[in-house]
C-alpha positions as a Markdown table, in Angstrom:
| # | Residue | x | y | z |
|---|---|---|---|---|
| 1 | Unk | -6.8 | 14.4 | -8.7 |
| 2 | Unk | -3.2 | 14.0 | -7.4 |
| 3 | Unk | -0.9 | 10.9 | -7.9 |
| 4 | Unk | -1.2 | 10.0 | -4.4 |
| 5 | Unk | -4.9 | 10.3 | -4.4 |
| 6 | Unk | -5.2 | 8.1 | -7.3 |
| 7 | Unk | -3.0 | 5.6 | -5.5 |
| 8 | Unk | -4.6 | 5.7 | -2.3 |
| 9 | Unk | -8.2 | 5.5 | -3.8 |
| 10 | Unk | -8.1 | 1.8 | -3.6 |
| 11 | Unk | -6.4 | -0.5 | -0.9 |
| 12 | Unk | -3.9 | -3.3 | -1.8 |
| 13 | Unk | -6.7 | -5.8 | -0.9 |
| 14 | Unk | -9.1 | -4.0 | -3.2 |
| 15 | Unk | -6.7 | -4.2 | -6.2 |
| 16 | Unk | -6.0 | -7.9 | -5.4 |
| 17 | Unk | -9.7 | -8.9 | -5.1 |
| 18 | Unk | -10.4 | -7.0 | -8.5 |
| 19 | Unk | -7.9 | -8.7 | -10.4 |
| 20 | Unk | -8.8 | -12.1 | -8.8 |
| 21 | Unk | -12.6 | -11.4 | -10.1 |
| 22 | Unk | -11.6 | -10.2 | -13.4 |
| 23 | Unk | -9.3 | -13.2 | -14.1 |
| 24 | Unk | -11.8 | -15.6 | -12.6 |
| 25 | Unk | -14.5 | -14.5 | -15.1 |
| 26 | Unk | -12.3 | -14.2 | -18.2 |
| 27 | Unk | -10.1 | -17.4 | -17.7 |
| 28 | Unk | -11.9 | -19.4 | -20.1 |
| 29 | Unk | -11.2 | -17.1 | -23.1 |
| 30 | Unk | -8.2 | -15.4 | -22.0 |
| 31 | Unk | -5.7 | -17.5 | -24.2 |
| 32 | Unk | -7.8 | -16.8 | -27.2 |
| 33 | Unk | -6.7 | -13.1 | -27.0 |
| 34 | Unk | -3.2 | -13.3 | -25.4 |
| 35 | Unk | -1.6 | -16.2 | -27.4 |
| 36 | Unk | -2.1 | -14.9 | -30.7 |
| 37 | Unk | -0.9 | -11.6 | -32.7 |
| 38 | Unk | 2.0 | -9.4 | -32.6 |
| 39 | Unk | 2.2 | -9.2 | -28.9 |
| 40 | Unk | 3.0 | -12.7 | -28.5 |
| 41 | Unk | 5.6 | -12.6 | -31.3 |
| 42 | Unk | 7.1 | -9.8 | -29.6 |
| 43 | Unk | 7.4 | -11.4 | -26.4 |
| 44 | Unk | 8.9 | -14.6 | -28.0 |
| 45 | Unk | 11.7 | -12.3 | -29.6 |
| 46 | Unk | 12.3 | -10.5 | -26.4 |
| 47 | Unk | 12.6 | -13.7 | -24.2 |
| 48 | Unk | 14.7 | -15.4 | -26.7 |
| 49 | Unk | 17.1 | -12.6 | -26.7 |
| 50 | Unk | 17.2 | -12.5 | -23.0 |
| 51 | Unk | 17.7 | -16.1 | -22.6 |
| 52 | Unk | 20.7 | -15.9 | -25.3 |
| 53 | Unk | 22.2 | -13.4 | -23.1 |
| 54 | Unk | 21.9 | -15.5 | -19.9 |
| 55 | Unk | 23.3 | -18.7 | -21.5 |
| 56 | Unk | 26.5 | -16.7 | -22.0 |
| 57 | Unk | 27.1 | -17.3 | -18.3 |
| 58 | Unk | 24.8 | -19.8 | -17.2 |
| 59 | Unk | 23.5 | -23.0 | -19.1 |
| 60 | Unk | 20.7 | -24.1 | -16.6 |
| 61 | Unk | 18.3 | -21.2 | -16.3 |
| 62 | Unk | 15.4 | -21.3 | -13.7 |
| 63 | Unk | 13.0 | -18.8 | -14.6 |
| 64 | Unk | 9.8 | -17.5 | -12.8 |
| 65 | Unk | 6.7 | -16.2 | -14.8 |
| 66 | Unk | 5.3 | -13.8 | -12.1 |
| 67 | Unk | 1.7 | -13.1 | -12.3 |
| 68 | Unk | 1.8 | -15.4 | -15.4 |
| 69 | Unk | -1.8 | -16.2 | -15.9 |
| 70 | Unk | -2.3 | -19.2 | -18.3 |
| 71 | Unk | 1.4 | -19.3 | -19.0 |
| 72 | Unk | 2.1 | -17.3 | -22.3 |
| 73 | Unk | 5.7 | -16.5 | -21.1 |
| 74 | Unk | 6.1 | -19.9 | -19.1 |
| 75 | Unk | 5.5 | -21.8 | -22.4 |
| 76 | Unk | 8.1 | -19.6 | -24.4 |
| 77 | Unk | 10.6 | -19.9 | -21.5 |
| 78 | Unk | 10.0 | -23.7 | -21.6 |
| 79 | Unk | 10.5 | -23.9 | -25.3 |
| 80 | Unk | 13.6 | -22.0 | -24.9 |
| 81 | Unk | 15.1 | -24.7 | -22.4 |
| 82 | Unk | 14.3 | -23.0 | -19.1 |
| 83 | Unk | 13.1 | -24.9 | -15.9 |
| 84 | Unk | 10.0 | -22.7 | -15.5 |
| 85 | Unk | 7.8 | -21.9 | -12.7 |
| 86 | Unk | 4.5 | -19.6 | -12.8 |
| 87 | Unk | 2.9 | -17.9 | -9.9 |
| 88 | Unk | -0.6 | -16.5 | -10.2 |
| 89 | Unk | -3.4 | -15.6 | -7.9 |
| 90 | Unk | -6.2 | -17.0 | -10.1 |
| 91 | Unk | -6.6 | -20.7 | -9.8 |
| 92 | Unk | -8.6 | -20.5 | -13.0 |
| 93 | Unk | -6.1 | -19.4 | -14.9 |
| 94 | Unk | -3.5 | -21.9 | -13.6 |
| 95 | Unk | -6.2 | -24.6 | -14.1 |
| 96 | Unk | -6.3 | -23.6 | -18.0 |
| 97 | Unk | -2.4 | -23.5 | -18.0 |
| 98 | Unk | -2.2 | -26.9 | -16.5 |
| 99 | Unk | -4.7 | -28.4 | -19.2 |
| 100 | Unk | -2.4 | -27.1 | -21.8 |
| 101 | Unk | 0.7 | -28.6 | -20.1 |
| 102 | Unk | -1.0 | -32.1 | -19.8 |
| 103 | Unk | -2.2 | -31.9 | -23.3 |
| 104 | Unk | 1.3 | -31.2 | -24.6 |
| 105 | Unk | 3.3 | -33.1 | -21.9 |
| 106 | Unk | 5.0 | -30.0 | -20.6 |
| 107 | Unk | 6.4 | -29.7 | -17.1 |
| 108 | Unk | 5.9 | -26.4 | -15.5 |
| 109 | Unk | 5.6 | -25.8 | -11.9 |
| 110 | Unk | 2.6 | -23.8 | -10.8 |
| 111 | Unk | 2.1 | -21.7 | -7.6 |
| 112 | Unk | -1.3 | -20.2 | -6.8 |
| 113 | Unk | -0.3 | -17.3 | -4.8 |
| 114 | Unk | -0.8 | -13.5 | -4.7 |
| 115 | Unk | 2.5 | -12.1 | -5.8 |
| 116 | Unk | 3.3 | -10.2 | -2.5 |
| 117 | Unk | 2.9 | -13.2 | -0.5 |
| 118 | Unk | 4.7 | -15.2 | -2.9 |
| 119 | Unk | 7.8 | -13.1 | -2.8 |
| 120 | Unk | 7.4 | -12.6 | 0.9 |
| 121 | Unk | 7.6 | -16.3 | 1.5 |
| 122 | Unk | 9.9 | -17.6 | -1.5 |
| 123 | Unk | 13.2 | -19.3 | -0.7 |
| 124 | Unk | 14.0 | -20.1 | -4.2 |
| 125 | Unk | 16.8 | -18.1 | -6.3 |
| 126 | Unk | 15.6 | -17.4 | -9.8 |
| 127 | Unk | 17.9 | -16.6 | -12.7 |
| 128 | Unk | 15.2 | -14.7 | -14.4 |
| 129 | Unk | 11.9 | -13.2 | -13.3 |
| 130 | Unk | 9.2 | -12.2 | -15.9 |
| 131 | Unk | 6.4 | -9.9 | -15.5 |
| 132 | Unk | 5.1 | -10.1 | -19.2 |
| 133 | Unk | 1.8 | -8.2 | -18.6 |
| 134 | Unk | 1.3 | -7.8 | -15.2 |
| 135 | Unk | 2.9 | -4.6 | -13.4 |
| 136 | Unk | 0.0 | -2.2 | -14.6 |
| 137 | Unk | -2.4 | -4.5 | -12.6 |
| 138 | Unk | -0.6 | -4.0 | -9.3 |
| 139 | Unk | -1.2 | -1.3 | -6.8 |
| 140 | Unk | 2.3 | -0.4 | -6.0 |
| 141 | Unk | 4.4 | -2.4 | -8.8 |
| 142 | Unk | 7.9 | -0.9 | -7.3 |
| 143 | Unk | 7.1 | -2.5 | -4.1 |
| 144 | Unk | 6.9 | -5.9 | -5.9 |
| 145 | Unk | 10.0 | -5.4 | -8.0 |
| 146 | Unk | 12.0 | -4.8 | -4.7 |
| 147 | Unk | 10.5 | -7.9 | -3.2 |
| 148 | Unk | 11.3 | -9.8 | -6.6 |
| 149 | Unk | 14.8 | -8.5 | -6.6 |
| 150 | Unk | 15.6 | -10.4 | -3.4 |
| 151 | Unk | 14.7 | -13.7 | -5.3 |
| 152 | Unk | 17.2 | -13.1 | -7.9 |
């Protein structure tokens, strides 16, 4: 099967619906897998280095955790002093994230939206946009990245 056949096998709507269904079903246990282990430590390290570089030219950093799920990157960004927004298509994942925010008195703005639609309608300029574990879930990630660049 050619690359084009692989991409065209499913529509954008098919991919969005499949992601929404999967994350609705696993939202309750998602944090148990993602917030532990080496991957989380690596993400902390990489985001810390990124913020350190950004702070050389800008003190107040507005960051977006795109397709952020339950907020793994959001909580790290918040801990690093960033004003943080999270966008995700799963209301269940966002609900879990909000519980953790409430429990720990953390303020992170959440937006329940599919990422294409979010970037098409977004008017906010971010200093940093993070796709910590999302691009491989998108049908056409390059299209999303082009839209994301307009929000920087």
